[in-house]
C-alpha positions in Angstrom: -39.2 -11.8 -31.7 -36.4 -9.4 -30.7 -34.3 -10.6 -27.8 -35.3 -8.8 -24.6 -32.3 -7.2 -22.8 -32.1 -7.8 -19.1 -31.3 -4.2 -18.4 -32.2 -1.9 -21.3 -30.1 0.9 -19.9 -28.1 1.6 -16.7 -29.1 4.8 -14.9 -28.2 6.5 -11.7 -30.6 4.4 -9.7 -28.9 1.2 -11.0 -25.5 2.5 -10.1 -26.7 3.4 -6.6 -28.1 -0.1 -6.1 -24.9 -1.7 -7.4 -22.8 0.5 -5.0 -24.9 -0.6 -2.1 -24.6 -4.3 -3.1 -20.8 -3.9 -3.4 -20.5 -2.3 0.0 -22.6 -5.1 1.6 -20.5 -7.8 -0.1 -17.3 -6.2 1.0 -18.5 -5.7 4.6 -19.7 -9.3 4.7 -23.4 -8.7 5.5 -26.1 -6.1 5.9 -25.5 -5.5 9.6 -21.8 -4.9 9.1 -22.6 -2.5 6.2 -25.0 -0.3 8.3 -22.4 2.1 9.6 -20.5 2.2 6.3 -23.7 3.1 4.4 -25.3 5.1 7.2 -28.5 3.3 6.4 -30.8 1.0 8.4 -30.9 -2.8 7.7 -34.4 -2.8 6.5 -33.6 -0.1 3.9 -30.5 -1.9 2.8 -32.4 -5.2 2.5 -35.0 -3.5 0.3 -32.3 -2.0 -2.0 -30.8 -5.5 -2.4 -34.3 -6.9 -3.2 -34.9 -4.1 -5.7 -31.6 -4.9 -7.4 -32.4 -8.7 -7.5 -35.8 -7.9 -9.1 -34.0 -5.6 -11.6 -31.5 -8.3 -12.5 -33.9 -11.3 -12.3 -31.9 -13.5 -9.9 -30.8 -13.8 -6.3 -27.5 -12.1 -5.4 -26.9 -13.3 -1.9 -28.2 -15.3 1.0 -29.0 -13.0 4.0 -31.0 -15.3 6.2 -30.5 -17.2 9.4 -27.8 -19.3 7.8 -25.6 -16.2 7.4 -24.5 -14.0 4.6 -22.9 -15.4 1.4 -22.9 -14.5 -2.3 -24.6 -16.8 -4.8 -22.6 -17.8 -7.9 -24.5 -15.1 -9.8 -23.8 -12.6 -7.0 -20.1 -13.2 -7.2 -20.2 -12.6 -11.0 -22.2 -9.4 -10.5 -19.7 -8.2 -7.9 -16.8 -8.6 -10.3 -18.8 -6.9 -13.1 -19.8 -4.1 -10.7 -16.1 -3.4 -9.8 -15.3 -3.1 -13.5 -18.4 -0.9 -14.2 -17.8 1.5 -11.3 -14.1 1.8 -12.3 -15.2 2.7 -15.9 -17.6 5.3 -14.5 -14.9 6.8 -12.4 -12.5 6.9 -15.3 -15.2 8.6 -17.5 -15.9 11.2 -14.9 -12.2 11.9 -14.4 -11.7 12.3 -18.1 -14.7 14.6 -18.5 -13.5 16.7 -15.6 -10.2 17.0 -17.4 -12.0 18.3 -20.4 -13.7 20.8 -18.2 -10.3 21.7 -16.7 -11.8 21.3 -13.2 -9.8 19.4 -10.6 -12.5 17.1 -9.0 -12.7 13.4 -8.4 -10.6 11.0 -6.2 -6.9 10.6 -6.2 -5.8 7.1 -4.9 -2.3 7.0 -3.3 -0.7 4.1 -1.4 2.6 4.1 0.5 4.7 1.4 2.1 5.1 1.5 5.8 6.4 4.2 8.1 7.3 7.5 6.6 5.7 9.9 9.1 8.8 9.7 11.4 11.3 10.0 8.5 12.7 13.6 8.4 13.5 13.1 4.7 9.9 12.2 3.8 7.7 15.2 3.2 4.6 13.6 2.0 2.4 15.5 4.4 3.8 18.8 3.0 3.0 17.5 -0.6 -0.5 16.6 0.5 -1.0 20.1 1.9 0.2 21.7 -1.3 -2.1 19.5 -3.4 -5.1 20.2 -1.2 -4.5 23.9 -1.6 -4.2 23.5 -5.3 -7.1 21.1 -5.7 -9.5 21.6 -2.8 -12.4 19.7 -4.5 -10.4 16.5 -5.0 -11.0 13.7 -2.5 -8.1 11.6 -1.3 -8.0 7.8 -0.9 -4.8 6.9 1.1 -3.7 3.5 2.1 -0.6 1.6 3.4 0.2 -1.6 1.5 3.1 -3.9 0.7 5.1 -2.8 -2.3 4.2 -5.8 -4.4 0.5 -5.1 -3.9 1.0 -1.4 -4.7 2.7 -2.4 -8.0 0.0 -4.8 -8.9 -2.8 -2.3 -8.2 -1.0 0.4 -10.2 -0.8 -1.9 -13.2 -4.4 -2.8 -12.8 -5.5 0.8 -12.6 -6.7 0.5 -9.0 -4.2 3.0 -7.7 -3.0 6.3 -9.2 0.3 6.8 -7.3 2.4 4.4 -5.1 5.3 5.5 -2.9 7.6 2.5 -2.9 11.3 1.6 -2.8 13.4 1.9 -5.9 14.9 -1.6 -6.2 13.3 -3.5 -9.0 11.7 -1.2 -11.6 8.8 -2.8 -13.6 8.6 -2.1 -17.3 5.0 -0.9 -17.1 5.6 1.7 -14.4 7.4 5.1 -14.3 9.3 6.1 -11.2 10.0 9.6 -9.9 12.6 9.8 -7.0 11.4 11.3 -3.8 13.0 10.5 -0.3 15.3 8.0 1.2 16.0 6.3 4.5 18.9 4.6 6.3 18.5 1.0 7.4 20.4 -0.7 10.2 20.3 -4.2 11.7 18.8 -4.1 15.2 18.4 -6.4 18.2 16.1 -5.8 21.2 16.7 -5.9 25.0 17.1 -9.4 26.1 18.9 -10.6 22.9 22.4 -12.0 23.4 23.8 -9.3 21.1 22.3 -6.5 23.2 24.8 -6.5 26.0 27.9 -7.7 24.2 28.3 -5.6 21.0 32.1 -5.7 21.2 32.2 -9.5 20.9 30.3 -9.6 17.6 31.6 -10.4 14.2 29.8 -11.1 10.9 29.9 -14.9 11.3 28.2 -14.6 14.7 25.6 -12.3 13.3 24.9 -14.6 10.4 23.9 -17.3 12.9 21.3 -15.2 14.6 17.5 -15.7 14.3 16.7 -13.2 11.5 13.3 -11.6 10.8 12.8 -10.1 7.4 10.3 -8.8 4.8 8.7 -11.7 2.9 8.4 -10.1 -0.6 11.0 -8.9 -3.1 12.5 -5.7 -1.5 15.8 -4.2 -0.5 15.2 -5.8 2.9 15.0 -9.3 1.3 17.9 -8.7 -1.0 20.2 -7.5 1.8 19.2 -10.3 4.1 20.1 -12.8 1.3 23.4 -11.0 0.6 24.4 -11.4 4.3 23.4 -15.1 4.1 20.9 -14.6 6.9 18.4 -17.4 7.3 14.9 -16.0 7.9 13.3 -17.5 11.0 10.3 -15.2 10.8 8.8 -13.2 7.9 6.5 -10.2 8.0 4.6 -8.0 5.6 5.5 -4.6 7.1 8.1 -2.9 9.2 5.9 -2.4 12.2 5.6 -6.2 12.7 9.3 -6.5 12.1 10.0 -4.0 14.9 7.7 -6.0 17.2 9.8 -9.1 16.6 13.0 -7.3 17.3 11.6 -5.8 20.5 10.8 -9.4 21.6 14.5 -9.9 22.1 14.5 -13.0 20.0 15.3 -11.8 16.5 17.5 -9.3 14.6 16.1 -7.4 11.7 16.6 -4.3 9.5 14.6 -1.3 10.6 14.7 2.3 9.4 16.8 4.4 11.7 14.1 7.0 12.1 11.6 4.3 13.2 14.0 2.7 15.7 15.2 6.0 17.2 12.5 6.1 19.9 13.3 2.6 21.0 17.1 3.3 21.0 16.4 6.3 23.3 14.4 4.1 25.6 17.2 1.5 25.6 14.9 -1.1 24.0 16.8 -1.5 20.8 20.5 -1.5 19.8 22.2 -1.5 16.4 24.2 -4.6 15.5 27.6 -3.9 13.8 26.4 -0.5 12.6 29.8 0.4 11.0 29.7 -2.8 8.9 26.0 -3.6 8.3 23.8 -0.9 7.0 22.3 0.3 3.7 20.2 3.1 2.2 16.9 2.7 0.5 15.6 5.3 -1.9 11.9 5.7 -2.6 10.0 6.8 -5.7 6.5 7.8 -6.7 5.4 5.1 -9.1 2.7 5.6 -11.8 1.3 3.4 -14.5 2.9 4.2 -17.9 -0.1 3.4 -20.1 -2.6 4.8 -20.3 -1.2 8.2 -19.6 -1.8 9.3 -16.0 -4.9 11.4 -15.6 -4.7 15.1 -14.7 -5.1 14.7 -11.0 -2.1 12.3 -11.0 -0.1 14.7 -13.1 -0.8 17.6 -10.7 0.2 15.6 -7.7 3.4 14.6 -9.5 4.1 18.3 -10.1 3.6 18.9 -6.4 6.1 16.1 -5.6 8.6 17.7 -7.9 8.3 21.0 -6.0 8.5 19.1 -2.6 11.5 17.0 -3.7 13.3 19.2 -6.2 16.5 17.1 -6.1 14.8 13.8 -5.7 16.5 11.1 -3.5 20.0 9.9 -4.0 20.3 6.5 -5.6 20.6 3.6 -3.1 24.2 2.8 -2.2 25.8 -0.2 -0.5 27.7 0.5 2.7 28.4 -3.1 3.5 31.9 -4.5 3.1 32.6 -6.8 0.1 33.0 -9.8 2.4 29.3 -9.6 3.3 28.6 -10.9 -0.2 26.6 -8.9 -2.8 25.5 -5.3 -3.0 22.8 -3.8 -0.8 20.3 -1.3 -2.0 
């Protein structure tokens, strides 16, 4: 007797049910998924039951005990991610064949760039939207290490990250830069006595820094600063500095408003500062799809000269180069 396949073929109805299941799983339950799916609980529950009937096993518990995936449901969720990614790639490639710019472009950036006068990402997005009005955008703000990992896994198309440690599997196109200074907040001992400071005194301060491999981490280490607090983004770092208990490196454009309000002050600005340059990173293989290539062309128009390479401006006695 021929072996019976569980699903003879996967059609649009199956993909719809799998997308619903994925959304419910990511939201953590049917009630939480209502607004995301714009569908009532009873309808969502029926769709899940239909999918379970189709597959032949239970995917999740959704009773009084709360929502959780079964072992089979967790495996189906992993397989669903891979399937939907394959479908997306197929659609993108077919659209390239048709020479029509449609689909979704996934872009991630690290932290604050909207206040940076050198960053013209909003201008690039406007040009791209004019050039590809039917393309949807999926924008996110993530730590650089997560951006790099997702680029390599094919979960992102473009990442705007600092150029400090190029990975062999990624290509980098220079874009903008930003100047970084060490800051303290009102209430910190350094705030009212800047003239009495020296490098040794600064090295003894409570230091807050970025926790992952980055220019911030490298410069902190070169200064022999001991991290007393670590953060995943510059917004949280700024909050620690504003507490008056920590010093930390913050982009000058981000700190400007707090300086004007007399809530932050630069620490030894003539001796301790550095420049970070950013790049648009893409996965080297397989070759970027057409949507990604078009956006890279837009970035080249937006930043015709790119961004200068990062340079150290810290004296040699700080120890090590900053970048």
